[in-house]
C-alpha positions in Angstrom: 4.0 -21.3 6.1 6.6 -18.9 4.2 5.8 -17.2 1.4 7.3 -16.4 -1.5 8.0 -13.1 -2.8 5.1 -12.8 -5.4 2.5 -14.3 -3.1 3.2 -11.5 -0.5 3.5 -9.1 -3.1 -0.3 -10.1 -4.6 -1.5 -10.3 -1.2 0.1 -6.7 -0.5 -1.8 -5.5 -3.4 -5.0 -7.1 -2.7 -4.9 -5.7 1.0 -4.3 -1.9 -0.1 -7.6 -2.6 -2.5 -9.6 -3.9 -0.2 -8.4 -1.4 2.7 -9.4 1.0 0.0 -12.7 -0.3 -0.9 -14.2 -0.1 2.5 -13.5 3.5 2.7 -15.2 6.6 1.0 -14.4 7.4 -2.4 -12.0 9.9 -1.8 -10.4 8.7 1.7 -6.5 7.1 1.7 -4.9 4.8 3.5 -1.1 4.4 4.7 1.3 2.2 3.5 1.5 1.0 7.1 -2.1 0.2 7.4 -1.5 -2.2 4.1 1.5 -3.8 6.4 -0.3 -4.5 9.4 -3.4 -5.9 8.0 -1.3 -8.0 6.0 0.9 -9.1 8.8 0.4 -12.5 10.4 1.1 -12.0 14.2 0.5 -9.8 17.2 4.3 -8.8 17.1 5.4 -5.2 15.7 7.0 -7.8 12.7 4.6 -5.4 10.1 7.5 -3.1 10.1 9.0 -5.5 8.0 6.5 -5.2 5.3 6.6 -1.3 4.8 9.0 -1.6 1.8 6.8 -4.1 0.0 3.5 -2.4 1.4 4.9 0.3 -0.6 6.3 -1.3 -3.9 2.8 -3.1 -4.2 1.3 0.8 -4.0 3.8 1.9 -7.3 2.8 -1.3 -9.0 -0.7 -0.6 -8.5 0.0 2.9 -9.9 1.1 1.6 -12.9 -1.9 -0.6 -13.0 -3.7 2.6 -12.7 -5.4 1.8 -9.6 -4.3 3.6 -7.2 -2.4 7.1 -6.4 0.4 8.2 -4.4 0.2 11.0 -2.8 2.0 13.3 -0.7 0.5 16.3 1.0 -2.7 15.4 -0.5 -0.8 15.4 -4.4 -0.5 13.0 -6.4 3.7 12.0 -7.2 5.8 9.6 -9.1 7.9 6.9 -7.6 11.0 9.5 -7.5 9.1 12.6 -6.1 8.0 10.5 -3.4 9.8 11.1 0.2 8.5 10.8 3.6 5.4 9.9 4.1 3.1 8.9 1.9 -0.8 7.8 1.4 -2.4 6.0 -1.2 -5.9 6.5 -2.9 -7.8 5.1 -5.8 -7.2 6.3 -9.0 -9.3 9.7 -10.0 
């Protein structure tokens, strides 16, 4: 099945929230965790989902559900460079 972008976006948001719910309240995940979980298959096709996973995280930030951090500190989308983490909003 070929997914449309809105379907993929919604699935990635759900995956992010599910992964966070499975972890301790203070734990965080990497966008690659969500991309790997959302990817269907054994190949490295999850890499193509990295940017969509990051975009899903920013939508969840806007909704007040998560924070995106760098070096343990919340960052805005314009400040985020390099590796980021996603955690529940505090």
